C-alpha positions as CSV (number, residue, x, y, z in Angstrom):
1,M,7.8,22.7,-19.9
2,V,6.0,21.0,-22.7
3,T,2.9,22.3,-24.3
4,T,-0.7,20.5,-24.4
5,Q,-0.8,20.3,-28.4
6,P,1.7,16.3,-28.7
7,F,-1.5,15.5,-26.9
8,Q,-4.8,15.7,-28.6
9,R,-5.7,12.6,-29.3
10,I,-5.2,11.9,-25.8
11,I,-7.8,14.2,-25.4
12,A,-9.9,13.3,-28.1
13,A,-10.4,9.4,-26.8
14,E,-10.8,10.8,-23.1
15,I,-13.6,12.8,-24.2
16,D,-14.9,9.9,-26.9
17,G,-14.6,7.3,-24.2
18,R,-12.4,4.7,-26.3
19,C,-10.9,2.7,-23.6
20,Q,-14.1,2.0,-22.1
21,N,-14.9,-0.3,-24.7
22,I,-13.4,-3.5,-22.8
23,R,-12.4,-5.0,-26.3
24,Y,-10.8,-2.1,-27.2
25,R,-8.8,-3.2,-23.8
26,Q,-8.4,-6.7,-24.2
27,N,-6.7,-5.9,-27.3
28,Q,-4.0,-3.9,-25.5
29,F,-2.9,-6.6,-23.3
30,H,-2.5,-8.8,-26.0
31,R,-0.2,-6.1,-27.5
32,L,1.1,-5.1,-25.1
33,Q,2.3,-9.2,-23.8
34,S,3.4,-9.5,-27.2
35,G,5.5,-6.8,-27.9
36,L,7.0,-7.2,-24.0
37,V,7.8,-10.5,-24.8
38,Q,8.9,-10.4,-28.3
39,N,11.4,-8.2,-27.1
40,I,12.6,-9.8,-23.5
41,D,16.1,-10.1,-25.1
42,E,16.9,-6.7,-25.3
43,I,15.0,-5.5,-22.4
44,K,16.8,-8.1,-20.2
45,D,19.9,-6.3,-20.7
46,A,19.2,-3.2,-20.7
47,I,17.8,-4.1,-17.2
48,V,21.4,-5.5,-16.3
49,A,23.0,-3.0,-18.1
50,D,20.9,-0.2,-15.5
51,S,20.7,-2.5,-11.6
52,G,23.8,-4.5,-11.9
53,H,21.3,-6.7,-10.2
54,S,22.6,-10.6,-10.5
55,L,20.2,-12.3,-13.2
56,E,18.3,-14.2,-11.1
57,E,16.7,-11.3,-9.9
58,V,16.3,-9.5,-13.2
59,R,14.5,-12.7,-14.2
60,A,12.6,-12.3,-11.3
61,E,11.2,-8.1,-11.7
62,I,10.6,-9.1,-15.8
63,C,8.8,-12.2,-14.3
64,L,5.9,-9.8,-11.1
65,A,6.3,-7.7,-14.5
66,I,4.2,-10.0,-17.0
67,K,2.1,-11.2,-13.9
68,E,0.8,-8.0,-13.9
69,I,-0.3,-8.2,-17.5
70,R,-1.8,-11.5,-17.1
71,T,-3.7,-10.6,-13.5
72,H,-5.6,-7.4,-14.8
73,Y,-6.2,-9.0,-18.6
74,A,-8.1,-11.4,-17.1
75,S,-10.1,-9.4,-15.6
76,L,-11.6,-8.1,-17.3
77,D,-14.8,-10.1,-18.1
78,L,-16.8,-8.7,-21.2
79,K,-20.3,-11.2,-19.6
80,K,-20.2,-9.3,-15.7
81,D,-19.2,-6.2,-18.4
82,L,-22.7,-6.8,-20.1
83,E,-24.6,-7.7,-17.0
84,V,-23.4,-3.8,-15.4
85,E,-24.3,-1.9,-18.8
86,Y,-27.3,-3.2,-19.2
87,R,-29.0,-3.1,-15.8
88,V,-30.8,0.0,-16.1
89,A,-32.0,-0.7,-19.1
90,N,-33.9,-4.0,-17.3
91,G,-35.0,-2.3,-14.8
92,K,-32.2,-2.7,-12.2
93,D,-29.6,-0.4,-10.2
94,N,-26.2,-0.4,-10.8
95,T,-24.7,0.9,-7.5
96,D,-21.1,0.2,-8.6
97,G,-21.1,1.8,-12.0
98,K,-17.2,2.9,-12.5
99,R,-15.3,4.4,-15.8
100,G,-12.0,5.2,-15.9
101,V,-10.3,8.1,-14.1
102,G,-9.8,9.9,-18.2
103,I,-5.7,10.3,-18.2
104,V,-3.6,8.8,-16.4
105,Y,0.4,10.8,-16.4
106,I,3.2,7.6,-15.0
107,V,6.1,8.9,-13.6
108,P,7.8,5.9,-12.5
109,C,10.4,5.2,-9.9
110,S,14.4,4.8,-11.2
111,H,14.0,1.2,-8.7
112,T,13.3,-2.1,-11.0
113,I,12.0,0.6,-13.5
114,F,10.5,-1.8,-16.2
115,F,8.1,-3.2,-13.5
116,S,7.3,0.0,-12.3
117,V,6.1,0.9,-15.5
118,V,4.4,-2.0,-16.7
119,A,2.9,-2.3,-13.0
120,A,1.1,1.3,-13.8
121,L,0.0,1.1,-17.4
122,S,-2.1,-2.5,-17.1
123,A,-3.5,-1.6,-14.4
124,A,-4.6,2.6,-15.9
125,I,-5.9,0.3,-19.3
126,A,-6.8,-2.2,-17.6
127,A,-9.5,0.1,-16.1
128,G,-10.5,1.9,-19.4
129,N,-7.7,5.6,-18.8
130,C,-5.6,6.6,-21.8
131,V,-1.9,6.9,-20.7
132,I,1.1,8.9,-20.9
133,L,4.4,7.6,-19.8
134,E,7.3,10.1,-18.7
135,L,10.2,8.7,-20.0
136,T,12.7,11.7,-19.1
137,K,15.8,11.9,-21.7
138,N,19.0,10.0,-19.3
139,T,21.9,7.5,-19.7
140,M,20.0,5.0,-18.1
141,A,19.1,2.2,-21.1
142,L,15.6,0.6,-20.7
143,P,13.6,4.2,-20.6
144,G,15.5,4.0,-24.5
145,V,14.3,0.6,-25.1
146,L,10.7,1.5,-23.7
147,R,11.0,4.3,-26.0
148,K,11.2,1.7,-29.4
149,I,8.4,-0.6,-28.0
150,L,5.7,0.9,-26.3
151,P,4.3,3.0,-29.2
152,Q,4.8,0.6,-31.6
153,V,2.6,-1.9,-30.4
154,L,-0.3,0.9,-27.7
155,D,-2.3,2.9,-29.4
156,A,-1.6,6.1,-30.5
157,D,-4.3,7.4,-29.8
158,T,-4.7,6.2,-26.1
159,F,-1.1,5.8,-25.0
160,A,2.2,8.7,-25.6
161,I,5.4,8.7,-23.9
162,S,6.6,12.9,-22.5
163,E,10.2,13.2,-22.2
164,E,9.3,16.4,-20.2
165,R,6.9,17.0,-17.8
166,P,3.7,18.8,-19.3
167,D,3.1,21.7,-17.8
168,G,0.6,22.3,-14.9
169,S,-2.7,23.4,-16.6
170,F,-2.8,20.1,-18.4
171,L,-2.0,17.7,-15.4
172,E,-4.7,18.7,-13.5
173,R,-6.5,17.2,-15.7
174,T,-4.8,13.9,-15.5
175,H,-4.5,11.1,-12.6
176,I,-1.1,11.0,-11.4
177,I,0.7,8.0,-10.8
178,A,3.7,9.6,-8.6
179,Q,6.1,6.3,-7.7
180,N,9.6,9.4,-7.1
181,D,8.7,12.1,-5.1
182,S,9.2,14.9,-8.0
183,V,5.1,15.1,-7.8
184,S,3.1,17.3,-5.5
185,L,0.8,14.8,-4.0
186,S,-2.5,16.4,-4.4
187,S,-6.2,14.9,-5.1
188,N,-5.5,12.6,-8.5
189,T,-2.7,12.0,-7.3
190,L,-1.5,8.4,-6.7
191,S,1.5,8.6,-4.6
192,S,3.7,5.5,-3.1
193,P,6.4,6.3,-0.3
194,T,9.9,7.2,-1.0
195,S,11.6,8.9,2.4
196,S,9.8,7.3,4.0
197,I,12.0,4.1,5.7
198,T,11.0,0.7,6.7
199,V,11.4,-0.8,10.7
200,A,11.7,-4.7,11.5
201,L,11.3,-5.2,15.0
202,V,12.0,-9.1,16.7
203,D,10.4,-10.2,19.6
204,R,12.3,-12.6,22.2
205,T,8.5,-14.9,20.8
206,A,10.0,-15.0,17.2
207,N,11.0,-17.7,15.5
208,I,15.1,-15.8,15.1
209,P,16.5,-18.1,12.5
210,A,13.4,-17.6,10.5
211,A,13.5,-13.6,11.0
212,A,17.3,-13.5,10.5
213,E,16.6,-15.1,6.8
214,A,14.5,-12.8,6.2
215,L,15.3,-9.4,7.4
216,V,19.1,-10.3,5.6
217,S,17.4,-11.2,2.5
218,A,15.6,-8.4,2.6
219,R,18.3,-5.8,3.1
220,F,20.5,-6.8,0.3
221,A,17.5,-8.3,-2.1
222,F,18.0,-5.7,-4.9
223,G,20.7,-3.7,-3.9
224,G,18.7,-2.9,-0.7
225,R,17.1,-0.5,-2.5
226,S,13.6,-1.0,-2.3
227,T,11.9,0.9,0.3
228,Y,10.8,-2.2,1.6
229,S,14.4,-3.0,2.6
230,P,14.7,-2.7,6.2
231,D,16.6,0.1,7.4
232,I,16.5,-0.5,11.0
233,V,16.0,-3.3,13.5
234,L,14.8,-3.0,16.8
235,V,15.4,-6.0,19.0
236,Q,14.4,-6.8,22.2
237,E,17.2,-7.8,24.6
238,F,16.4,-11.3,25.3
239,A,16.7,-12.3,21.3
240,M,19.3,-10.0,20.9
241,K,22.3,-12.4,21.2
242,E,21.0,-15.2,18.9
243,F,19.8,-12.7,16.3
244,V,22.7,-11.1,16.4
245,E,24.9,-14.8,15.0
246,A,22.3,-15.7,12.6
247,I,22.6,-12.0,10.9
248,I,26.4,-13.0,10.6
249,Q,26.1,-16.2,9.9
250,R,23.5,-15.7,7.3
251,S,25.4,-12.0,5.5
252,S,28.5,-13.4,4.8
253,K,26.7,-15.3,1.5
254,Y,25.7,-12.1,0.6
255,L,29.1,-9.4,2.2
256,G,31.7,-12.1,0.6
257,G,32.8,-12.7,-3.8
258,Q,32.3,-11.2,-5.8
259,N,28.4,-10.3,-6.4
260,G,28.7,-9.2,-2.8
261,E,31.5,-7.0,-3.1
262,A,29.9,-5.1,-6.1
263,R,26.3,-4.5,-4.8
264,Q,28.6,-3.0,-1.4
265,T,30.5,0.3,-4.6
266,I,25.8,0.7,-5.9
267,A,24.8,3.7,-4.4
268,N,21.6,3.8,-2.4
269,P,20.1,7.3,-1.8
270,R,17.9,5.6,0.1
271,R,20.3,6.0,2.7
272,A,22.4,8.7,2.2
273,S,23.7,10.8,4.6
274,S,21.5,13.6,5.3
275,G,23.4,15.1,8.7
276,I,19.8,13.0,10.2
277,S,19.5,9.8,12.1
278,L,17.3,6.7,10.4
279,L,15.7,6.7,14.0
280,D,14.7,10.5,13.9
281,T,12.9,9.5,10.9
282,A,11.2,7.4,12.3
283,M,9.2,9.7,14.3
284,G,6.7,10.0,11.2
285,T,4.5,7.1,9.5
286,L,6.3,4.3,7.9
287,A,7.0,2.9,4.8
288,G,6.2,0.0,6.6
289,T,7.3,-2.3,9.2
290,Y,7.9,-6.3,10.1
291,A,7.0,-7.6,12.9
292,F,8.3,-11.2,14.2
293,A,6.6,-12.9,17.5
294,S,4.3,-14.8,18.1
295,P,0.5,-13.7,16.6
296,A,-0.8,-11.7,20.3
297,A,2.5,-10.1,20.9
298,A,2.3,-9.2,16.7
299,K,-1.1,-7.9,17.0
300,Y,-0.1,-5.7,19.9
301,L,3.4,-4.2,18.4
302,T,2.0,-3.5,14.4
303,Q,-1.4,-1.8,16.9
304,F,0.3,1.0,18.0
305,I,2.7,1.7,15.0
306,D,2.1,4.4,13.1
307,S,2.8,2.4,9.3
308,Y,1.3,2.8,5.7
309,S,1.5,-1.0,6.2
310,S,2.8,-3.9,8.5
311,W,3.3,-7.6,7.4
312,I,3.9,-10.4,10.6
313,N,6.6,-12.8,10.4
314,H,7.6,-12.6,7.1
315,V,9.2,-10.4,4.3
316,P,7.1,-9.5,1.1
317,T,10.3,-10.5,-1.7
318,D,7.7,-9.1,-4.3
319,M,7.2,-5.9,-2.1
320,L,10.9,-5.9,-2.6
321,I,10.6,-4.9,-6.7
322,G,8.7,-1.7,-7.8
323,P,7.7,1.0,-5.9
324,A,5.5,0.8,-3.0
325,Y,1.9,0.5,-1.9
326,P,0.0,4.4,-3.0
327,F,-0.1,5.3,0.6
328,N,-3.6,7.3,-0.7
329,Q,-5.7,4.2,-1.1
330,P,-6.1,0.1,-0.5
331,P,-3.4,-2.2,-0.9
332,S,-4.1,-4.5,-3.8
333,R,-2.6,-8.0,-2.5
334,E,-2.6,-9.7,-5.9
335,T,-1.4,-5.9,-8.3
336,R,0.4,-3.4,-7.0
337,Y,-2.1,-1.0,-8.9
338,S,-5.8,-1.9,-8.3
339,T,-7.8,-0.8,-10.9
340,S,-11.1,0.6,-8.8
341,S,-8.1,3.0,-7.8
342,L,-8.2,3.8,-11.1
343,Q,-11.7,4.4,-11.8
344,V,-14.0,6.4,-10.3
345,S,-17.3,6.1,-9.2
346,R,-20.7,6.6,-11.2
347,P,-24.0,4.9,-10.3
348,Q,-27.4,4.6,-11.8
349,F,-30.1,4.2,-9.4
350,V,-34.0,2.9,-10.8
351,T,-35.4,2.1,-7.4
352,E,-36.2,4.8,-4.7
353,T,-34.8,4.5,-0.9
354,S,-36.4,4.1,2.1
355,N,-35.1,7.6,3.1
356,T,-36.6,8.9,0.0
357,A,-40.0,8.2,0.9
358,L,-39.6,9.1,4.1
359,V,-38.9,12.7,3.1
360,R,-41.6,12.5,-0.1
361,N,-44.1,11.6,2.9
362,I,-43.3,14.3,5.4
363,I,-42.7,17.4,3.4
364,S,-46.0,16.5,0.6
365,A,-48.3,16.0,3.8
366,T,-50.7,18.4,5.1
367,V,-49.1,19.2,8.6
368,G,-51.1,17.7,11.5
369,Q,-53.2,15.7,9.3
370,S,-50.5,12.9,6.9
371,T,-50.9,9.4,9.7
372,K,-46.8,8.9,7.6
373,S,-45.8,11.9,8.4
374,N,-46.9,11.6,12.4
375,D,-45.4,8.3,12.3
376,A,-42.3,9.0,11.2
377,W,-41.7,11.2,13.2
378,R,-43.0,8.9,16.5
379,E,-40.5,6.6,15.1
380,A,-37.5,9.7,14.6
381,L,-37.7,10.5,18.4
382,V,-37.9,6.8,19.5
383,S,-34.7,6.3,21.4
384,L,-31.7,3.7,20.3
385,P,-31.5,0.2,21.2
386,A,-30.0,-1.0,24.5
387,I,-26.3,-1.7,24.4
388,G,-27.0,-5.2,26.3
389,Q,-23.4,-4.9,28.2
390,A,-24.3,-5.7,31.8
391,E,-23.2,-2.6,33.9
392,G,-19.6,-2.7,36.1
393,K,-19.2,-6.7,35.0
394,R,-16.5,-6.0,32.5
395,I,-12.6,-5.7,33.5
396,G,-10.4,-3.8,30.4
397,F,-6.9,-3.3,29.6
398,F,-6.8,-0.6,31.7
399,E,-9.4,-1.7,34.8
400,Q,-7.5,-4.7,35.0
401,G,-4.2,-2.6,35.2
402,I,-5.4,-1.0,38.0
403,I,-6.6,-3.4,40.0
404,T,-3.3,-5.6,40.3
405,G,-1.7,-2.5,41.2
406,G,-3.3,-2.1,44.0
407,V,-3.7,-5.9,45.3
408,V,0.1,-5.4,44.6
409,T,-0.1,-2.4,46.3
410,L,-2.5,-3.7,49.1
411,F,-0.2,-6.9,49.7
412,S,2.5,-4.8,50.2
413,L,1.1,-2.4,53.1
414,V,-0.1,-5.3,54.8
415,A,3.2,-6.8,54.6
416,T,4.7,-3.9,56.3
417,L,2.3,-3.2,58.5
418,S,2.3,-7.1,59.9
419,T,6.2,-6.5,60.4
420,L,5.4,-3.3,62.1
421,G,3.2,-5.1,64.0
422,I,5.9,-8.1,65.1
423,Y,9.2,-5.7,66.0
424,G,6.1,-3.1,68.0
425,Y,5.2,-7.0,69.9
426,A,8.1,-7.9,70.7
427,A,9.8,-4.1,71.8
428,V,6.9,-4.4,74.6
429,R,7.5,-7.6,75.6
430,R,11.3,-6.4,77.0
431,L,10.0,-3.2,77.7
432,G,7.7,-5.5,80.1
433,S,9.9,-8.1,81.2
């Protein structure tokens, strides 16, 4: 464990609120983007050496990472920031006042590490935070490249790299972005699911060729190491034959040839055998669900499956890059981490609410002599408004099932009694004759 001494400059910058200044944050973004672009060839070569991904996949990772910087930078609006800052001075409530959490400590995952680092770093800067990035020494090439580039372009007062994990007392004052499972979950941690699996469901109402194409691509892209790469595909029996034929046809281009053979040799820790079947691990909350079905069927399937995220009739290819969405924060569709997830609410109120006036009028009145107090008391005891639903007129899903079952049973009983009556009548006639 390292001591807190190397991060005294970070602590000082957090205390003086340097990162709250929007111009400062904008300047940091310019320096970050420029530094990465100037060294993009070295970054690209390092990613290729570490991952074994195709050049197209490496380019996709880099483009998505740079887009994260651009999107977060575009969210910084000086005019709006000043309007929010001076609301109280202008006699207005600042109900949505926010500030950064202070210090963000990033623990990146090894899968597509360039995007993973940039996504977390740019969100933390945009939210107004100091940042410490954990890059432990290992045999990978990219961490060394980032250790060289980032300290040169970012302010040393608000950014630092840690080569080993600080002690617990220091981490308690930070907000942790945990992209792997080496950090214990706590209230100050944004944690992405790493051991949870992703399941795909293919219903007979689905577009089978499209489902096969999407799932094969997702399974083989980026070595299949993404949290959102499908681990299990459950296919409705009537669609099985067509789906299997489509899978075989579309898998051939990945399994054959140099690229396909190379990818099969790369170990995937997410699918390492532990003696437990994947179906057994699917009893917990899923990292993601893909439902290929008609809208009505997909709604039903995803509604009753416990999954952190669900996608209908498509695989979000961009989500195969980087960490999964943090499971303890609402997801952002535009960036991997939202700035709000790295901020704390600090509202300022000028006007009083009706509740404030209500309580003040009651507790300040002389017992039995306040009209406002008596009115408030009577109003509090009034019954709630009527629901507005006619009694006995609505038939829900389960009621419909009971009625249907009853009708089927009734018709079966009537048919049985009718048959018995006919045979009984015929028997009586034979005896009589």
